[in-house]
C-alpha positions as CSV (number, residue, x, y, z in Angstrom):
1,M,-4.9,-5.6,39.5
2,N,-5.3,-6.8,36.1
3,P,-7.1,-4.8,33.5
4,E,-9.9,-6.2,31.9
5,P,-9.4,-6.9,28.1
6,R,-11.6,-5.5,25.5
7,P,-13.0,-7.7,22.8
8,D,-11.8,-5.2,20.0
9,V,-8.1,-5.3,21.8
10,E,-8.5,-8.8,21.6
11,A,-9.4,-9.1,17.6
12,R,-6.7,-6.8,17.1
13,V,-4.0,-9.3,19.0
14,A,-5.5,-12.1,17.2
15,A,-4.8,-10.1,13.8
16,C,-1.1,-9.7,14.6
17,L,-0.7,-13.0,15.9
18,H,-2.6,-14.6,12.7
19,R,0.2,-12.3,10.6
20,A,3.0,-13.9,12.2
21,L,1.6,-17.3,11.9
22,P,2.7,-20.1,8.9
23,P,-0.1,-19.4,6.1
24,A,-1.6,-22.8,7.1
25,L,-2.5,-21.6,10.5
26,R,-4.0,-18.0,10.0
27,T,-7.5,-19.0,9.6
28,V,-7.0,-21.1,12.9
29,E,-9.3,-19.2,15.6
30,V,-7.7,-18.5,18.8
31,E,-9.3,-18.1,22.4
32,E,-8.0,-17.2,25.5
33,G,-6.6,-20.1,27.0
34,T,-4.7,-21.0,23.4
35,L,-1.3,-21.6,23.9
36,L,1.2,-19.8,21.1
37,Q,3.4,-23.1,21.5
38,S,0.5,-25.0,19.9
39,L,0.7,-22.7,16.9
40,G,3.6,-23.7,15.9
41,M,5.4,-20.3,16.6
42,D,9.1,-20.4,16.4
43,S,11.4,-17.5,17.6
44,L,11.2,-15.9,14.1
45,S,7.5,-15.8,14.2
46,F,7.4,-14.9,17.9
47,L,9.8,-11.8,16.9
48,E,7.5,-10.8,14.0
49,F,4.3,-11.1,16.2
50,L,5.8,-8.6,18.6
51,V,6.7,-6.2,16.1
52,A,3.4,-6.5,14.5
53,L,2.0,-5.7,18.4
54,E,4.1,-2.8,18.3
55,D,3.1,-1.1,15.3
56,E,-0.7,-2.1,16.0
57,F,-0.7,-0.5,19.2
58,T,2.0,1.8,18.8
59,L,3.7,0.4,22.1
60,N,7.4,-0.2,23.2
61,L,7.8,-3.7,23.7
62,S,11.7,-4.0,24.0
63,E,11.3,-3.1,28.0
64,D,9.0,-6.1,28.5
65,V,11.0,-8.8,26.7
66,L,11.7,-10.4,30.2
67,K,7.7,-10.7,30.7
68,L,7.5,-12.8,27.2
69,N,9.4,-15.6,28.6
70,Q,6.0,-16.0,31.2
71,V,3.5,-15.4,28.0
72,K,2.3,-18.8,27.2
73,T,-1.2,-18.1,26.2
74,F,-3.1,-16.1,23.8
75,G,-4.8,-14.4,26.6
76,D,-1.3,-13.6,28.2
77,V,-0.4,-11.4,25.3
78,V,-4.0,-9.9,25.5
79,E,-3.2,-9.2,29.2
80,L,0.3,-8.0,28.7
81,V,-0.2,-5.4,25.4
82,T,-3.4,-4.1,27.8
83,M,-1.0,-3.3,30.6
84,V,1.5,-1.8,28.6
85,A,-0.5,0.3,27.5
86,E,-1.8,1.5,30.1
87,A,1.9,2.0,31.6
88,Q,2.6,3.9,28.8
89,G,-0.8,5.8,28.7
90,K,-1.8,4.5,25.7
91,D,-5.7,4.4,24.7
92,L,-5.9,1.5,23.1
93,A,-9.6,2.6,21.4
94,D,-7.3,5.0,19.8
95,H,-6.7,3.1,16.5
96,A,-6.8,3.8,12.6
């Protein structure tokens, strides 16, 4: 049972991703199937991305680090954020 990602969640995840990317790639449009590796993310930029996601969605992703090894695409990240938020009782519609 995968939760259905909402467009606002996708936009917020994309904003976090763009902040973690090198400046030359910050305007690249991402879609559900966009491979994170194709965006030139290294381990540091991926860590920055995770911290940005935690801050944006007030989530604790540390328990889900093992799942992150399975995260390959932008859509995988959106799905993971949605599932973790649900498990942690967070309403993704609540944001500043």
